[in-house]
N, C-alpha and C positions, 0 to 999 in steps of 0.2 A: 351549545351543541356545535355551532360553527367552529369555535375555538378548539374543541376536542377533535373535530375533523381535520383541522389544519395541523394539530399536533400529531395525529396518527399518520398523516401524509408525510410529515417531516421524519418521524420515526422510521417509516417504511423506506424513504429515500436514504436515510443514514444507514439502515441495515443493508440495503442493496449495495450502496457504495462500499461499505465495510467488507461485505462478502466478495464483491468484485475485486477489491484491492488485495485481499488475502489470496484470492485465486491467482492474481497476477504474480504475487510473491511466490506461490507454489510453483507456477510455471517457470519462474526465474530460476528456481533450484535445479531444474532439469538442464539448464544451460551452463551451470557452474561445474567446473572440474574440482577435484579434491584440492589441487594447488590454488585455484581461484578462491575457494573457501578459506584456505589457510591465509592467503594474502588479505582477504577481507577481514578476518578475525584480527590479524596483526595490525592492519591499518586502522581499524576502529577500536583498538585495544584500550585507549584512554576513556572511551565512552561506554564500555560494556563491563559487566562484572567479571572478575578474574576467573570464576568457575566456568563461564561461557567462553572466555578468551581462548582457553586451551582445547576446547572441544570443537574442532572444525568438521565434524560429521554433519550429515543432513539435520539430525536432531539438534545439534549444537547451533547450527546456522539458523534454524527456525527459532531457537531460543534467543539468538542475537537479534533477529528481526523483531521478536516480541518485546525484547528489552528496549529497542529503539522506539517502538510504539508506546510502551509504558512511559518512557522519558519524554514523549511527545517530540522527538527529533524527526519522526516521520508520521504521517497520517494519511487518510484516504485522499485528501486534497493536495497535500504538499509533501512530496518525497524527494525534493531536490537534493537533500543531504545524501540520500542513498545513490542517486544518479552521479553526484560528484565523487562519491567513494568509488563507485565502479569505474568511472573515468580514470581516477588516479591509479587504480590497480590494473588498468588496461583490460577490463572486462567490457569491451565495447558492445558486444551483443546484449549483455544484461542492461547496460546503460541505455541502449537504443530501445529495448523492450519497454523500459520505464518511460522514456521520452514519448514513445508512441501512445502509451496509456495516458500520459499527461496531456497530449494534444487532443485525444478523444474527450477527456474531461473538460478541456477548455471549449471544444466545439459543442459539447453537450450543455455546458453552461450558457452558451449563446442560445441554444434551442430552448432552454428552460424559460427564457424570457418570453418566448412565444407560446410554449406549451407547458402547462403545469403537470406535475406527476399524477394528479387525480384524473386528468384527461387521458393519460396513458393506461393507468390501472386504477379504476375507482375503488375507493375504500368504503366498505359497508360497515355501518355501526349497528350493533345489535341493540 
């Protein structure tokens, strides 16, 4: 029973991390101009499928991000790859947004040593 409780806590934390990360990626889209998207698609051209490469729309850029997630080039804990890409194409605002989120993750990681997820939001088992 204790093992199941720990697993459910981990699943909950992973789900929250995933949703929070995807929310950041969506907010990031609001900060990108059409030219920023085109530069991003060009810059990451070797790492994304050709069908996505030419589609620099909002939908295409979300597909680009999904592709990076699928390839495990980025994830909820490590998106340095994306920060570096935004730095290279001079999208400083986007890079800084991701850096801010990374710092929050690091400070939360320190807090997790003190406080478990169960103490923040207890999990009930039916």
